[in-house]
N, C-alpha and C positions, 0 to 999 in steps of 0.2 A: 535634424533641423538644418536647413541650408539658409544662412543669413549673409551671403556674400553676393556681390554683383560686379561685373565688369571684366572685359578681356584685356585691355591695355592699361587702364586705370582700374584697379580692383579695390573694393571696399568690403570689409567684414565687420558686422556689428556684433557686440557682445553685451551681456547683462540683462537684467530684468527691472521692471518698474520699481519694485520695493527691495531689490537686492542692494548689495554694498555700493555698487557703481555700475555705470553703463559706459560704453565707449565704442571706438571704431579704429580699425587698422587700415591704413591706406598704402597700397603698393602701386608703383608705376610713376611716381613723381620724379622729375629730374632733380639733380643736385644743384644747389645754389639759389633756390627760390627764397627771397626774403619774405617772411610771413609777418603781416601786420596783425598782431594779437589783439589790438584794440578793435580792429575791424571785425575779427571773429567774434569778439564779445558783443559788439553792436548788433550783429546779425542774430546771435543767440538771444539777445535781449528782446528782439521782436517776437520770438517764439514763446517767451515766458508769459505765464498767467498774470494778469493784472486786472483789478477792478471787478465790478459786478457782472461783467459779461464773460468772465473766465472762472475756472476752478479756483478754489481758495488754497489749493496746494501750491505753495510758492517756493520752488526750488531756486537756489542761487545760480545754478548752472556754471559754477566755477570749473575750469578745466585745466588739465595739465597735459603737456605734450611730453611723453616719457621716452620716446625714441624717435630717431629719424630727423632730429632737429638739434642744431648746435650753433651757438653764437649768432642766432637770429636767422639762420638759413637752413633749408632742407639739406640733408646729407645724401639723399638718393636711396637710402635704405628704408624699409617699412616704417611709416610714421604712425605712432599710436597716440590717440587722444583719450584721456581718462577723465570721466566726469562723475564725482561722488554723488550719491543720493543722500539727502540730509533731512527731508521732510515727509517721511513715510508714516502713514497710519495703518499699519498692517493688520491691526485688530479688526478693521472693517472687512477683511478678506480671509477669515479662518476657513478651515476645511468644511465645517458644517454649513456655513453660509454659502461656500463655493458650490455645494451640491445643488443649490437652487439656481437654475440656469437663468442668466440675464438675457432677455430677448435682444436679438440683433447683435450680440457680442460673440466672441469666439469661444465661449465657455464649452459649448457642446462639441464643436468641431475639434477643439484642442483635446478634449477628453477622449474622443474617438481616435485621434491620431497618436496621442501620447499615453493612453491608458490610465489617465488620472494622475500621472506623475509630474505634470506640468506645474509651474509655479502660478497659483491663482491670484496672488496679491496684486491688485491694481492692473490686472491683465497680463502680468508677467512680461514675457518677451513679445507679446502681441500689442503691448501698450503704446499709445502715442508718445509716452515718455522716451521711447527709443528714437524719436525724431530729433532729439537734442544733439546727439553725435552726428546725425546726418547733416544738420545745419552747420555744425563746426567744419565738417569735411567740405560741405558746399561752399562755405565762405573762403576756404583755401582755393577751390576751383574758380570761384568768382574773381579772386584776385588775379589768377592766371588769365582768365578771359578778358578782364578789364585791361590788362597790360597789352592785349592784342586787339583792343578796340571793340570788344563784344560786351554788350550790356543786356541784363535780364531784369524784367520787372513783372510783378503780378499785382492785380487789384481785385476787389470784390465787384463783380459785374451785376450780380443779383442776389438779394436776400429776401426770400418770400415775394412780396409785391413791389419791393423797391429796386430800381435799376440804376446803375451808374452809367456814365458815358463810356463809349467804346474807345479802345486805344486807336491812335492814328496809325493804321497799318500800311499806308502808302508813303507818307511824309516822314522820312527817317529822322530828320532834325527835330520835328515836333515830337516824335516818339521818344527820342533821347531825353527831351525835356520832361516828358511825362514820367518816364522811368526815374529820372533824377529826383523829381518831386516826391515820388512814392518811397524812395529808398529808406528813409528813417521815419516814415509816418506810421504810428502805432496802429491806427485803424485805416487800412489801405483802400481808399476810394479816391478817384480823380476829383469828384465833387464833394466838398466838405459837408454841404447840406444833405446830400444823399447818405453820406456816412453817418450823420447825426440821426437821420430817420431809421437807418438800419440798426444802430445801437439801441434806439428806443424799442424797436420790435424785439430785439434779443432780450432786453431787460423785462419786457412784458411777458415773454415766454418763460423767463426764469421765475418770475413772480407766481406763475401758475404751475411750477414744477415741471416745465416742458423745455423743449430745445428746438433749434432751427438749423437748417442746412442752407445751401446756396450754391452759387457758381462763381468760380474764379476765372479771370482772363489773364493769360501770360503772353508776354512779347519778348522776343530776342532780336536785337538789331546789331548789325555789324558782322554777322557770320558770313563768310564768303560762300560763293556757289561751289558746288562739287563735293560737299561733305555728306557722308552717308553711303549706304549700299542699297541696291534693289532687294526686294524680298525680305529675308529674315533679319537683317541688320539695318533696315531703313531707319531714317531719322524718327519717323512716327513709331516704329516698332520699339526702338531703344527708349525713347522718352515715355511711351505708354507703359512699358515694363516698369520703369522707375516710378512714374506717377501713381500707378495702381498699387505700388508697394506702400504708399502712404495710407495709414489707417483712416477709414471713413470715405475714401475716394471710391465712387461707383460709376464714373463715366468720364470720357475724354473725347473731344472732337477737335480736329485741326481745320483752320480756316472756316469755311462755311459749314463744314461738318454735315450734320443730318439735314441741313438746309438744301444740300445738293439734290435731295430726293424730291424737291418741289420745283426744280429748275430744268430748263432745256440746256443743251450744250452751248447754244448761242448766248444764253444768259449767264452760264457758269464759267466759261473759259476766261483765262487771263491773257489779254493781248500783250504781245511784246512791244517794247519801245526802247529808245536810247535816251538815257537821262544822265547828264554830266559825264558823257563818254563811256557809260557802262550800260550793259544790257539789263533792263529791268522790265517789270510788267505794269500795265496801266491800272490794273486792279490786283487784289491779293486774296481772291476767294480760296485759293489752295493753301493759304497760310505759309507761303515761303518754301514749299516742298513739292517737287515733281518727281515721280518715279522713285520715291524714297530718298531723294538727294536734294540738298538745299539749292535754291535757284538764285540766291543773292538778295531776295526780298526778306523783310522781317518774318521770323517764324511766329505764328499766332496760333494759340490753342486755348481751349476752355476746359475746365475741370469741374465736375460735379462732386460736391461734398455732402454726404447725407447728414441729417440731424444727429447730434450726439445721442447714442442709444441709452446712456445713463440718465434717466429722468426720475423725478420725484413723485410720479403718479403710480397708482396700483396697476400692475400688468399681469396677464395670465402667463403661467409658465409651468414647469415640472421640476420635481426633486429627483435628481438622477440616482440618488441612493435608494429612495423608497419607491421610485417609479410611480409617484402619485402627482396628480395635477394640484397646483397650489397658486397662490397669488404672491406677488413680490412688489415691494416698494423699495427701490434702491437707496441705500444709505451711503454716506461718504461725501467727498468733495468732487464736484463734476462741472464740466463746462456746459453752459446753456447753448453755446455755439463755439466752433473752433475755426471758422472761416478766417478770421483776422490773424490767428496764430498759424494757420496752415499755409498762408501765402508764402512765408519765408521758407517753408519746407518744400513747396513746389519750386521756388527759385533755386533752392539748393539741389534738388534732384535733377532739375534741368541742367544746371551747371556741371554736375557730375557726369551726366550722360553726354553732354556736348564735349567735355574734355576727353572722355573715352573715345568718342568718334573722331575728334581732331588729332589725338595721338595716333590713331590708326592711319590717318592720312599723312600726318607730318612727322611722326616719330616722337619718342619720349623726350628728346632734346628740345622739342617745341615748347614744353611746359616751362623751361627755364631760360630759353634763348633770349627773351626780352630783358631778363634780369642780369645775364652774365656776359652779354656781348661787350 
């Protein structure tokens, strides 16, 4: 099983949903970066389950940095973040129950790949629980990016029939204000009224033993032109790799995305202009990327998150031990929607990917330069 990512900034995940702990090892950080542990906690708090629109598994997500950190700063050696699991109900996932495959989960594919030896409790290493260390690592990367004037924000643009306002993809000052307003908002919408309507839809689905998916919109402002590579390490390639690593993500599009299929070139091209002495584009249909490389405009992309597959309604499935068809009503504690929790995971994956790309361009010392000059 390969659970690592990155060329210059490398992350390795470890642990399972119902194991003793989960965590991440980060390699490639420069020495001397002061880490704001309260900021890391605040980002992890946004991922935690709360209220009726989330699972009732309430992990504290307390973390320890057990290496690579001394007297408030990184040492330059591998940094390890350790997060204990404290609220497991493993009886919900014994071997007998695990033989009944949960539709749209990784139960069957994991069985085929690992021969039945995988940890089935709570999804094991496939669980969304593993996004907790990703958020911790992402919070470190976001601190580095913020020090260099780069901001990342994500909101729910659509949940079923309710749509939020779009990000300001041209006006960077307005975009920075929107991102700042979202940073500590538990339910991330630009319109509070649309957020209220979305929550009502999720609660209604939960009352019926069902779940909902939706679409997130992410924006990055302040990233300079010239970051990324053509072809295999393009900005879109790197970010897509990471975003698709988030459980339940089934699609991503940059800028206008699939909307390009309905446009002519004269309608879809982004004309160049000079704005405040810098080359910019008048529109941002390409989402801030040309030829796989940033063009100085905000990076804009959207992510599709499928409905949580653990639902409280009867579903058709099979028992892999008896090879008989059967019915399943999933027990345990599950999210009727994960959109609001997933947004900070998308922010984190974006930050991790951009740091890897920027280190490639600027060198490892770039990560600590703003803190040690």
